[in-house]
N, C-alpha and C positions, 0 to 999 in steps of 0.2 A: 832534554834527555827523555828517552822513551820511558814512561812510567811503568811499563809492564813488568820488568824485572823486580822493581821495588814492590809492586802489587803482589807478585807471586811470592816474594820473600815474606811479606806480611801475612799472606794467607797460610804459609807453612807455620809461622809463629802462632797464628790464630788456631790452627789445627792442633799444634802441640799443647797450647793452653787448654784446649778442650779436653784432650785425653788425660792430661795430668790433673785437671780440675775434676774430671769424672772420678778419678781415683781418690782425690781429696773428699769428694762428696760421699763416696762409698764408706770411707772411714768415719765421716761425720756421724753416721748412724751406728756403724758397727763398733767403733771404739768404745763409746759409753755403754753400749749393750754388752760388750765383752767385759768391761770393767764391772758392770752390775752383777756379773756372775761370780765376781770375786768379793765385792763389798757393796753395801748399800749406804755407806757413809758419804753424805753429799760433799764434804770437804775433800775426801780422798778422790772421788770421781771428778770433781772440779780440778783436782791437781793435774789431770791429764792436759787440760787446757793450759795450765800454768807451765808445765814442762815444755809444751810445744812452743810457747811464746817467750820463755825465758832467754833463749839465745839472742833475741833482739836487744836484750839489756847488756849482754856481755860480749857478743860476737859481731854485731851489726856493723860497727865501724871498720873492722878488719875486712868484712865481706864487701863493703863499699869501696875500700881502697883496692881490693883485688879486682873488682868490676871495672875500675878505671885504669888499672895497670895491665890486665890480661885480656885475651880475646874473650869477648862477652858471650859468644856462642859456646865456647868450651866451659866457661864457668857455669852456664845454665845446664849444659849436659851433665857436668859433674854433680850438680845438685840433684838431678833426677836419678842418677846412679845411686846416690845415698838413699833416696826414697825407695828405690827398688830393694836395696838391701834391708831396710827397716821393715817393709811389709813382708818380705820373705822370712825374716826372723820371727815375726808374729805368726805367720802361717805354720811354721815349723813348731813353735811353742804350743799353739792350739792343738795340732795333731799329736804332739807328745804329752799333752795334758800338763804343761809346765808354765801356764800363764800365771803371772803374779803382778801386783801393782808396781813393784820396782822395775820389772821388765817393761811394762807399759810406759812408765815414766822415761826410762832410758831410750826406748825406741822413738817416742814422740819428741824427746829432746834432740835426737839426731835428725828427725824429720824437720823440726823447727830450725835447726842449723842450716839444713839444705834450703829452707825457705828464705833465709837471710841472703844466701848466695844467689838464688834464682831471682828474687824480687829486685835486688840491687842491680843485677846485670840486665834483666829484661826491661826494667824501667828506663835504663840508660840506652839500651839497644834500640828500643822502639822508634825514637825520633830519627835514627839513622836509616830507617827502612822506608819512611814515608815522607811526603811533603808536609811542611809545618801546618798548612791550612787543613790537613786531613787528621790532625791529632785528635780533635774532639770526636770525630766519627770513629776513629780507630779505638780510642779508649772506651767509647760507648759499646762497640762490638765486643771488646775484650771483657769488659765488666759484665755485659749481658751473658756472655758465654760462661763466665765464672759462676753466675747465679744459676743458669740453666743446668750446668753440669754439677756444680758443687752443692746446690741446694734443691734443684728441681728433679733431676734424673738420678743423681748419685745416691742421695739418702734412701729413697724407697728401694733402690736396687740393693744398697747395703743392708737395709732391714730385712728384706726377703731372702737375700743370700745368707745372712746370718741365721735366719730361722730355719733354713734348709741344711746348712753346714757351717759351723762357726769359723772354719778356716777359709771358706769360699770368698768372702769379701776381700780378704787380704791377698789371696792369689790373683784375683781379678785386678785389684789395685796395683800390684806389682807389674802386671801386664800393661796397664795404662801408662805407667811411667816409662816402661821400656819403649812403647810406641812414641812417646814424646821425645825420647833420645834420638830415635831414628828420624823423626820429622825435623828436628833442629839440625841434624847433620846435613840436610838438604839445602840449608840456607847458606849462601856465600858469606864468607867472613867480612867482606867489604862490598857494600851495595847501597843503593838508595841515594838520598839527597845530601846526606852528611857522612863523612868518613868515620870509620871505626878508629879508636885510638891505635897508635902504632904499637909494635911489640916492645918498644923502649918505654921505660917508666916516664910518667908525665913530669916528674921532678928528678933531680939527681940526689935527692935526700932519701931518708928512710921511709918505710911504710907509715911509721908514727907521724912523720912530718906531713905526709900526704893526708892522713886522717885529720890532722890539725887544721889543714887548709879547708877541708870540707866542713868540719865542725864550726870553724869560724864563720864561713859563708852562711851557714844555717843560722847561727846564733845572732848575727848582725842583721838578719832579715826579720823585721817585725811581723810581716805577713806570714812567713813560713812558721815562725814560732807560734803565732796565734792559731794557725790552721792545725798545727800538730797538737795543740792543747785540745781543740775541738775533737780531733780524731782520737786522741788518747782517752778522753772521757767516754766517747762513743764505744771504743773498743773495750774499755774497762767494764762498762755496763753490759756490753754484749757477752763478755766472758763471765760476768757475774750472774747473768740470767740464762743465756743459752747453754752455758756449761752445766746447769742443773735442770734444763728444760725436760730432760728425760725423766726426772723425778716428778716434775709438775704433770707431765703427760701420763705417766704410768701410775703414780701413786695418788694423784689428786683427780685427774680427769678420767682415769681408767682406760687409757689407750694401750692396746697390746703392743708387744715389741715389733711385730710385723707392720702394724699400722702407724707406728711412731715415725718411720721414714716417710710415709705418705703425708703425715701432718706437717713435717718439715718441708716437703715438696710443695704442698698446697700453699703454705705461707710464702713460698718463693715466687708465686705468680706475680705478686705486686712488684717484686724486685725486677723480674724480667721486663715488665711493662715500663718500669722506671728507667732501666738501662736503654730501652729502645727510644724513649722520648726525651732522654736527658739533654741531648744536643739541642733539640727544639725548645725545650723549656729554658735552657740556659740562654738562648738567643732572645727570649722574650722577657726574662725576669732579671733585674740587676743582681749581681752575684752576692752582694751583702744580704739583700733581702732573701735570696734563695737559701743561703746558709742558715739564717735565723729561722725561717719558716720550716725548713726541713728538720732542723734540730728540735724545735718545739713539737712538731708532729711526731717525731720519733720518740720523744720523751713521753708524750701522752699515750702512744701505742704500748710502750714498755709497761706503764702503770696498768693499762687495760689488760695486758697479758696476765699480770699478777692476780687480777680479779678471778681468773679461772672460772668464768661463767659457764662455759661449755667448750667442747673441742671446736665447734664452728666459730664461736666468738674469738677464741684464741687464734685460729687461722686468719680471721679477718684483721685482727690487730697485727699479726705477723706480716700479712700482706701489705698493710699500710706502712709499716716500719720499713720493709724492704723497698717499697716504691720510693719513699723519700730519701732513704740512705743512698740508693744507687744514683739518683739524680745528683745528689751532692757530691758523691765520690767521683763521678765522671768529670764534673766541672772543676773540682779541686785538683785532681791528678793532671788534667790538661793545663791548668794555670801553673802548676809546679814545673811541668816540662817546658812551659813557655818562658819562665823567668830565670831558670837555672841554666848556666852554660853547660853544654853537653859534656865537655871534658871534665866537669866537676859533678856530673849527674849521679854517678854511682855513690860518691862519698856524701854528697848533700842529701841524697835520698836515704842513705843509711842513717845519717844523723837524724833526719826527720822521722824515719820509721822506728828508730830505736826508742824514741819518745812515744810515738803513736801506737806502735804494735807492742812495745814493751809494757804498755799499760794493761795488756791482757793478763799479765802475771799478777799484778796488784788486784785487778778486778776479779780474777778467778779465785784468789785467796779470800778476798772480802766477801764475794757472793756466797762461797761455800760456808764461811763462818756465820754470816747473817742468816742464811737458811737453816743452819744447824741449831742456832740459839733462839731465833725469832720466828722461824717458819719459812717455808719456801716462798710464799707470796711477798714477804717483807723485802726480799732481795730485789724484786721487780719494782716495788714502790720506791725504795731508796735510790735505785738506779735512775728511774725516770726523773725524780726530783733533782738529782745531781746534774743530769744532762741539761735540763731547763735553765738552771742557775748558771752553768758554764756558758751556754749560748748567749745569755744576757751580759755576762762579764766581759766577753771579747768584742762587744759591739764597737768600742772606741777605735779598734783597729780594723775589724772585719765589717765595715759599713760600705754602703754603695759608693760613696765619694772616694774613699781611700782605695778600694779595689779597682774602680774604674781608672784611676790614675796609674796604678800598677800595670794594668793591662795595656793602657796607651803607651807607656814607656817601654813595655816589653816588645812592642812592635816597632819601636824607633831604632835608628841605625846606631845609636850610641849605647844601647843596652839599657837595662832597667836602673832605676834609682837605687834599688836594693843592691844590685850588682856593684854600682859605684860606691855605695856605702860600705859594702864588704871589702872592696879593694882599698878604700881609705883606711879601714881598720886593720888591714893585714900588716 
C-alpha cells in the first residue's frame, strides 16, 4: 500500500494537534492570571485544575465507549466545538466584567469533558493512520508538539495577550480550536494500515456493557494498572504544584504576570528535547529502568522547584522535569497502543486515563490545601517524596524483565499474554 495517504492523514492530525494545543497553552497562563484577578486563595485557584480534570473521574468511560462506537473523527471534532464554545463564553464574560470563580469552574469542567472525548478518540485513531513500526516516532512528534505549543509558545503568548487585553487570549484560543476542527475535517474517515470501526456498535449490548469490557481488559492487565498508578501520581503531583506555580512565581520569586508565561516556556525547553530524543533513548535503555530513572529525576526536580532559589534555578528544575517526563510519556503511550487491541482502544484508554488523569483532581485539592496551611513550598516537597516512593513500589511489575516479555508477546501473532489473560477473565 502506498504510505502517502496515511502520511498525509497523520500530518493533518499533527497540525490539528498543534493548533488545539496552542490554544491550551494560551489558557495555561491566562486562566490562572484571570482567576488571580478574582481571588488570591491558592485552594480556589487550584480548583480550576480540579474542575478541568474532574470529568476524567465521571465521564471518561462513556467517552471511551463512544470513541469505539462512533466515527472517531467526528468525536474529535465535537470535542473541539465544545472548547470553542467555552473560550467564547470566557471572552464574553471578560468583556462584560462578569468573570467569577463559578463561571471559571463551569467552563473548564466543559473543556475537561471535551478533553475526555478528544483524547479517547485520537489515541484510538492514531494507530489506524500509520504503520505499527511508526508508532514511536509518531507519538514522539505529537508529544513534542504538545510541549512546544502547550508549554513553550502558548504560555508566553497567553501571558502577554492577557497583559494587553484580558479577553484576547480566549479569543485567540477559540480561533485555534476552530482551525483544528477544519484540519480534522480533511482526514478521510477510513485510511491507513488499520480500518476504523464500522458504524455498527462493536457489541449488540448496551453502552454500559461495552464500558465493562474495556474496564475488565484494563483491570486484568498488571502492566496497565501499574503504569496508570505511576501516571496518576505524576499527574496528581503536577496538579498540586503547577496548579499553584503562579503563586510561587509571583508571590515568592517576584515574577510579573507578563513574564510568568516566559518562565513556563523556558521550563518547557527540556520537555521539547525529551520528546525529540525519546525514541532513541527508548531504543537504548530497558523500559523498566527508563521508567524508574525518569520518575526519580522528576521527583527530585519537583523538590528543587519548591526550594524557590531563584527564577533561573526554578526554570532549570522545570526543564529537567519536562525532559524526563516526555521521554517516559512517549514510551508508555507507545507500549499501551502496542498491547491493546484497536477495537478496544477507546474504552481501555478511557479506563486507564480515568485513573491517570482523574488523579489531577485529588492532586489539585491536596496541593491547594497543603499550600494554604503549610506554605507554597511544602506542596512541592510532599509531591516529590510521593513520586519517589511510588516509583519504587511498582518495581515488581514494571521491571526490565517483565516489560521486555510484554513487548515480545505484543509483537507475536497470538497477541499479548495480557490480552489472553483478559479474555480468560471475561
